[in-house]
C-alpha positions in Angstrom: 0.0 0.0 0.0 1.5 3.4 -1.0 1.6 6.3 1.3 -1.4 8.1 -0.3 -3.6 5.1 0.2 -2.5 4.7 3.8 -3.3 8.3 4.5 -6.7 7.9 2.9 -7.3 4.8 5.1 -6.4 6.8 8.2 -8.8 9.6 7.2 -11.7 7.2 6.5 -14.8 7.8 8.6 -15.7 4.2 8.1 -12.4 3.0 9.6 -12.8 5.5 12.5 -16.3 4.1 13.1 -15.0 0.5 13.2 -12.4 1.5 15.7 -15.0 3.3 17.8 -17.4 0.4 17.7 -14.7 -2.0 18.8 -13.6 0.4 21.6 -17.1 1.0 23.0 -18.2 -2.7 22.7 -15.0 -4.0 24.2 -15.2 -1.4 26.9 -18.7 -2.4 28.0 -17.6 -6.1 28.0 -14.6 -5.2 30.2 -16.8 -2.9 32.4 -19.2 -5.8 33.0 -16.3 -8.0 34.2 -14.9 -5.2 36.3 -18.3 -4.6 38.0 -18.8 -8.3 38.7 -15.3 -8.6 40.2 -15.8 -5.4 42.2 -18.9 -6.7 43.8 -17.8 -10.3 44.3 -14.0 -10.6 44.5 -12.9 -7.2 45.9 -14.6 -7.5 49.3 -12.7 -10.8 50.0 -9.4 -10.4 48.2 -8.5 -6.8 47.3 -5.0 -7.7 46.2 -6.1 -10.3 43.6 -8.9 -8.0 42.4 -6.4 -5.2 41.8 -4.0 -7.4 39.9 -6.8 -8.6 37.6 -8.2 -5.1 37.2 -4.7 -4.0 36.1 -5.1 -6.1 32.9 -8.7 -5.1 32.4 -7.8 -1.4 32.5 -4.8 -2.1 30.3 -6.9 -3.6 27.5 -9.1 -0.5 27.4 -6.4 2.1 27.6 -4.2 0.3 25.1 -6.6 0.9 22.3 -6.1 4.7 22.8 -2.4 4.3 23.3 -2.4 2.6 19.9 -3.7 5.9 18.4 -0.7 7.8 19.6 2.0 5.2 19.3 1.2 3.4 16.0 -1.8 5.0 14.2 -0.3 8.5 14.3 3.4 7.4 14.9 3.8 10.1 17.5 7.0 10.6 19.4 7.7 11.3 23.1 11.0 12.9 23.9 12.0 12.6 27.6 14.0 15.1 29.6 14.7 13.2 32.8 17.7 12.3 34.9 18.5 8.9 33.3 19.9 7.4 36.5 16.7 8.3 38.4 14.6 7.1 35.5 16.1 3.7 35.3 16.1 3.2 39.1 12.8 4.6 40.2 10.3 5.3 37.4 7.7 2.5 37.2 9.1 0.9 40.2 7.5 3.0 43.0 4.3 4.8 43.9 4.4 8.4 42.7 2.3 11.6 43.0 2.5 13.2 39.6 1.9 16.9 39.3 1.4 17.9 35.6 0.3 20.9 33.6 -3.2 20.8 32.1 -2.6 22.6 28.8 -3.6 20.3 26.0 -6.5 18.1 25.0 -4.3 15.0 25.0 -2.1 15.5 28.1 -3.9 12.6 29.8 -3.2 10.3 26.7 0.5 11.3 26.6 0.5 10.3 30.3 -0.8 6.9 29.4 1.7 6.6 26.6 4.5 7.3 29.0 3.1 4.9 31.6 2.8 2.2 28.9 6.5 2.5 28.0 7.5 1.8 31.7 4.9 -1.1 32.1 2.6 0.9 34.4 -0.4 1.6 32.2 -2.9 -0.5 34.2 -2.1 1.4 37.4 -2.5 5.0 36.3 -4.9 6.8 38.6 -6.1 10.4 38.7 -8.4 12.9 40.2 -11.5 13.4 38.1 -14.9 15.2 38.2 -17.5 13.0 39.9 -19.9 13.1 36.9 -17.3 11.2 34.8 -17.9 8.0 36.8 -21.2 7.7 35.1 -19.7 7.8 31.5 -19.6 4.3 29.9 -16.2 2.6 29.3 -13.7 5.1 30.8 -15.8 6.5 33.5 -17.0 3.0 34.6 -13.5 1.6 34.4 -12.2 4.5 36.6 -14.9 3.9 39.1 -13.9 0.3 39.5 -10.2 1.3 39.7 -10.4 3.6 42.8 -10.0 6.9 41.0 -10.4 10.0 43.2 -13.8 11.5 42.1 -14.4 15.1 43.3 -17.4 17.4 43.4 -15.4 20.6 43.7 -16.9 21.1 47.1 -13.9 21.0 49.4 -15.9 20.1 52.6 -17.0 16.9 50.8 -13.9 16.4 48.7 -11.4 16.4 51.5 -13.0 13.3 53.1 -13.0 11.5 49.7 -9.4 12.5 49.1 -8.2 11.1 52.4 -10.2 7.9 52.1 -9.3 7.2 48.4 -5.6 8.0 48.7 -5.3 5.9 51.9 -6.6 3.0 49.8 -4.4 3.8 46.8 -1.3 4.2 48.9 -1.7 0.5 50.1 -1.7 -0.7 46.5 0.5 -3.8 46.1 2.0 -2.8 42.8 3.6 0.6 41.7 0.9 3.2 41.1 0.9 6.7 39.7 -1.6 9.2 40.9 -2.0 12.1 38.5 -3.1 15.6 39.6 -3.7 18.7 37.5 -3.6 21.4 40.2 -4.8 24.0 37.7 -8.2 22.3 37.9 -9.1 23.0 34.3 -7.5 23.2 30.9 -5.6 26.4 30.0 -7.4 29.1 27.9 -6.5 32.7 27.5 -9.7 33.8 29.3 -8.8 31.6 32.3 -5.2 32.9 32.2 -6.5 36.5 32.5 -8.6 35.5 35.5 -5.6 33.7 37.1 -3.3 36.6 36.6 -5.9 39.0 38.0 -6.1 36.8 41.1 -2.3 36.6 41.4 -1.9 40.4 41.2 -4.7 41.0 43.7 -3.2 38.5 46.2 0.5 39.5 45.6 1.4 36.1 44.2 3.8 35.2 41.3 2.2 35.9 38.0 2.2 33.0 35.5 2.2 33.5 31.8 1.7 29.9 30.5 -0.1 28.2 33.4 -3.1 28.9 35.6 -2.6 29.5 39.3 -2.6 26.1 41.0 -5.4 25.2 43.4 -3.6 24.2 46.6 -6.3 22.7 48.9 -6.6 19.4 47.1 -2.9 19.0 46.8 -2.3 19.7 50.5 -5.2 17.4 51.6 -3.6 14.6 49.6 -0.2 14.6 51.3 -1.0 13.2 54.8 -2.4 9.8 53.7 0.7 9.4 51.4 3.2 9.9 54.2 5.5 6.9 54.5 3.8 5.1 51.6 4.4 7.2 48.5 8.1 8.0 48.3 8.2 10.6 45.6 6.4 13.5 43.8 7.1 13.8 40.1 7.2 17.3 38.6 6.0 16.9 35.0 5.9 19.5 32.3 4.5 18.7 28.9 5.0 20.8 25.8 4.4 20.8 22.1 6.1 23.2 19.6 3.6 25.8 18.6 4.8 25.9 15.0 4.3 22.2 14.6 2.1 21.3 11.5 -0.4 19.3 13.6 -2.2 20.4 16.7 -2.2 18.1 19.8 -5.7 16.8 19.7 -7.5 13.4 19.7 -8.8 14.3 16.2 -5.3 14.8 14.9 -4.2 11.4 16.2 -7.4 9.8 14.8 -6.5 11.1 11.4 -3.0 9.6 11.7 -1.1 12.9 11.9 2.3 12.8 13.6 2.9 14.6 16.9 6.0 15.2 18.9 5.6 15.6 22.6 8.4 16.9 24.9 8.2 16.0 28.5 10.3 17.2 31.4 10.2 15.1 34.6 11.9 15.5 38.0 11.7 13.3 41.0 11.3 15.0 44.3 11.4 13.1 47.6 8.1 13.4 49.6 10.2 14.0 52.7 11.5 17.2 51.1 8.0 18.7 50.9 7.5 20.9 54.0 4.9 20.1 56.7 3.0 23.3 57.3 0.0 24.2 55.0 1.4 27.7 54.2 4.7 26.1 53.3 3.1 23.4 51.2 1.0 26.0 49.4 4.2 27.9 48.6 5.9 24.7 47.5 3.2 24.0 45.0 3.3 27.6 43.7 7.1 27.3 43.3 6.6 24.1 41.2 4.4 26.2 38.9 6.8 29.0 38.7 9.4 26.5 37.6 6.9 25.0 35.1 6.3 28.5 33.7 10.0 29.1 33.2 10.4 25.8 31.5 7.5 26.4 29.2 8.6 30.0 28.4 12.0 28.8 27.5 10.7 26.0 25.3 8.2 28.2 23.4 10.9 30.8 22.8 13.9 28.6 22.0 12.6 25.1 21.5 14.7 24.1 24.6 13.4 23.7 28.2 16.7 24.8 29.7 18.1 27.7 27.5 16.5 30.5 29.6 14.7 28.7 32.4 17.6 28.4 34.8 16.6 24.7 35.4 19.5 22.2 35.3 19.8 20.6 31.9 19.2 16.9 31.4 19.9 15.2 28.1 16.9 14.0 26.1 16.2 10.4 25.2 13.4 8.3 23.8 11.9 4.9 24.9 10.7 2.5 22.3 7.0 2.1 22.0 5.6 -1.3 22.8 3.9 -3.7 20.4 1.2 -5.0 22.8 -1.3 -2.2 22.0 -1.4 -3.5 18.4 -2.4 -6.9 19.7 -5.1 -5.5 21.9 -6.6 -3.6 18.9 -6.5 -6.6 16.6 -8.0 -8.9 19.3 -11.0 -6.6 19.9 -11.5 -6.0 16.2 -11.9 -9.7 15.8 -13.9 -10.4 18.9 -16.1 -7.4 19.0 -16.1 -5.7 15.7 -16.5 -8.6 13.2 -19.7 -10.1 14.8 -21.3 -6.7 15.2 -20.4 -5.8 11.6 -21.9 -9.0 10.4 -25.1 -8.4 12.3 -25.4 -4.8 11.1 -24.7 -5.9 7.5 -27.5 -8.5 7.7 -29.9 -5.9 9.0 -29.0 -3.4 6.3 -29.3 -6.0 3.5 -32.4 -7.7 4.8 -34.7 -5.8 2.5 -37.0 -5.1 5.4 -37.5 -1.4 6.2 -37.7 -2.0 9.9 -34.5 -4.0 10.1 -32.7 -1.5 7.8 -33.9 1.3 10.2 -32.6 -0.6 13.2 -29.2 -1.2 11.6 -28.9 2.4 10.5 -29.9 3.7 13.9 -27.3 1.5 15.7 -24.6 2.8 13.4 -25.8 6.3 13.9 -25.8 5.9 17.7 -22.2 4.6 17.6 -21.1 7.5 15.5 -22.7 10.1 17.8 -21.2 8.4 20.8 -17.8 8.6 19.2 -18.2 12.2 18.4 -19.5 13.0 21.9 -16.5 11.2 23.5 -14.0 13.1 21.3 -15.9 16.3 22.1 -15.4 15.8 25.8 -11.6 16.1 25.3 -11.8 19.4 23.4 -10.7 22.5 25.3 -13.6 24.6 23.9 -15.9 22.1 25.6 -14.2 22.4 28.9 -15.7 23.6 32.1 -15.9 27.2 33.2 -13.8 26.4 36.3 -11.1 29.0 36.6 -12.8 31.6 34.4 -13.5 35.0 35.8 -16.7 35.0 37.7 -16.9 31.2 38.1 -18.4 30.3 41.4 -16.3 27.2 41.6 -13.1 29.2 41.0 -14.0 31.7 43.7 -14.6 28.9 46.3 -11.3 27.2 45.3 -9.4 30.5 45.7 
């Protein structure tokens, strides 16, 4: 197959629909198994449940990792102390603090975790409403994610309970936090800078002011169990031909992600709340310097003052291809056969049913992609947002 035909294949809506049908169908199958095990196995043997659930999550996430690693042939360039990376990353519990700038920052996180064999144990803070969303939301609910209502009086109890549970996980686990609370937009940046000026805080140019209460509330249950915090900064070159979105990856367009990571011992985080709040702000001041240097020079370290580390890449893994092929055969082929029979039956009713099912899958795929778009994000952090005022 020549390149032009391959590009046409990657742009085909029919191919996208087949991938979507396989993903949602396999997801519901896996969700059903997760729910059954959550109710029957977890109360009696939590360790075994978590080990099985690792593989169940991995088979769902791998289909999306495949989009980045193989369908779009995207690259991830790491800027990490190599000695630390080889010794600790993927081998310990970690509290990951990352910038929330792009539509696919969560997917890049999964692609990183997959390279170090940690994909099934990625956890995160998420809005409570997401737990009701089929496939990913249901998988996260069965995987002990930290679901928040953005009401701190309620959330602090949830945070303490869930992180106490996660800290006792038998295998290495990463808990991802986006302290900005919402994706970056110019409008939200203006509100963040206005807040910083009003409260005599450092003014950020490429990030929103971090929300400290959730971060601080998470630290006590980690004490003695989670050895390190990872400072993570993700950046894409602004003049790159393709924008970092799910749609870009779905159409097979190549992306190049640059990721800076630094390991900070948890024991080096101060104890007092005021000091911890300053510690988090200082992390974001460093993030802002890294991002500013990268955008202006294409180099995290040229003007940031942060110690240089040499870049490297980690080979992508083949297993995500096998997951995609498996679910295409197990889920997609039987459904495609059934839908084709309906469409070719000659009966108006059966044809309508088949067309309706295909339409429903297409709408579901569009809605799911739409959830990742920055323009569809919440108003949290915008000027005048009630949630933002409470958080501040």
